[in-house]
C-alpha positions as CSV (number, residue, x, y, z in Angstrom):
1,M,-22.7,14.8,13.9
2,V,-19.6,15.2,16.5
3,V,-18.1,11.5,15.1
4,E,-17.4,12.7,12.1
5,R,-14.2,14.9,12.4
6,P,-12.4,12.5,14.9
7,L,-13.2,9.3,12.5
8,Q,-11.6,11.1,9.2
9,R,-9.1,12.1,10.8
10,L,-8.3,8.2,12.3
11,M,-9.3,7.2,8.4
12,T,-7.0,9.3,6.6
13,N,-4.0,8.5,9.2
14,T,-4.7,5.1,8.9
15,T,-4.7,4.8,4.8
16,T,-3.4,7.9,3.0
17,N,-1.0,8.9,5.8
18,C,0.3,5.0,5.8
19,L,-0.1,3.5,2.7
20,W,2.7,1.1,2.8
21,P,0.8,-1.5,3.8
22,Y,-2.3,-1.4,1.4
23,I,0.7,-1.3,-1.6
24,L,2.5,-4.6,-0.1
25,A,-1.0,-6.4,0.0
26,L,-1.5,-5.3,-4.0
27,L,1.8,-6.1,-4.4
28,K,1.8,-9.9,-2.6
29,K,-0.9,-10.9,-5.8
30,E,1.5,-10.1,-8.2
31,P,3.5,-7.3,-9.8
32,V,1.7,-3.9,-10.5
33,Y,3.2,-1.4,-13.2
34,A,3.4,2.0,-11.0
35,Y,1.1,4.0,-12.3
36,L,-1.4,1.3,-11.3
37,I,-1.8,1.7,-7.9
38,Q,-3.1,4.9,-7.6
39,D,-6.3,3.1,-9.2
40,M,-6.0,-0.1,-7.4
41,V,-6.2,1.3,-3.9
42,K,-9.0,3.0,-4.9
43,E,-11.3,-0.3,-6.3
44,R,-9.6,-2.8,-3.6
45,F,-9.5,-0.5,-0.3
46,G,-11.7,2.3,-0.8
47,F,-9.8,5.1,-0.4
48,E,-8.1,8.1,-2.8
49,V,-4.5,8.5,-2.9
50,G,-2.2,10.7,-5.2
51,Q,-0.2,9.1,-8.2
52,V,2.8,11.3,-6.5
53,T,1.9,9.8,-3.2
54,A,2.4,6.3,-4.4
55,Y,5.2,6.7,-6.3
56,M,7.0,8.1,-3.0
57,V,5.9,5.4,-1.0
58,L,6.7,2.8,-4.1
59,Y,10.2,4.6,-3.7
60,K,10.8,3.7,-0.1
61,L,9.8,0.4,-0.1
62,E,12.4,0.0,-2.9
63,S,15.2,1.6,-1.0
64,D,14.7,-0.1,2.6
65,G,14.3,-3.7,0.2
66,Y,10.1,-4.5,1.0
67,V,9.6,-4.2,-2.8
68,Q,11.8,-4.7,-6.0
69,T,11.8,-3.6,-9.7
70,E,11.7,-6.0,-13.0
71,W,11.5,-4.6,-16.4
72,R,8.8,-5.9,-18.6
73,S,8.1,-5.4,-22.6
74,V,4.6,-4.6,-22.7
75,E,2.7,-3.3,-26.1
76,N,6.6,-2.4,-27.4
77,R,7.4,-0.6,-24.3
78,Q,9.1,-1.8,-21.5
79,R,7.9,-0.9,-18.3
80,K,9.0,-0.8,-14.4
81,Y,7.0,-3.5,-12.7
82,Y,7.3,-3.7,-8.4
83,K,7.3,-6.8,-6.8
84,I,6.8,-7.7,-3.3
85,T,10.1,-9.0,-1.4
86,E,10.1,-12.0,1.2
87,N,11.0,-9.3,3.8
88,G,7.9,-6.8,2.3
89,R,5.7,-10.0,3.1
90,K,7.3,-10.3,6.8
91,A,6.9,-6.5,7.1
92,L,2.9,-6.5,6.0
93,E,2.9,-9.9,7.6
94,A,3.5,-7.5,11.0
95,A,0.9,-4.8,10.1
96,V,-1.6,-7.2,9.4
97,K,-1.0,-8.2,12.9
98,Y,-0.6,-5.0,14.4
99,M,-4.0,-3.9,13.1
100,N,-5.9,-6.4,13.7
101,D,-4.6,-6.7,17.7
102,T,-5.4,-3.0,17.7
103,A,-8.8,-3.5,16.5
104,S,-9.3,-6.7,19.0
105,K,-7.9,-4.0,22.2
106,L,-10.4,-1.3,20.9
107,K,-13.4,-3.5,21.5
108,E,-12.6,-4.4,24.7
């Protein structure tokens, strides 16, 4: 089918290539250990992302002030958890609004 190639590009560009809203949505519920992000994205959103990609996005979100880290003791080990900040919540809300507005315009 001819539509498959453009649809696949659209899906890649709105998921893997723009991962930050998905990560913020996961962190909105609770702080998350970075190693789990990859599996959580696949389970909740249905697409795969590389572990390195997830870490790179987390680091960028942290440096921009959208997430912050906290250390937790888990099974006698210190682990770094990421949690969303107020600025991260605002960015996520803006992203959801943008995506909803765009989808509405496409339906017109």
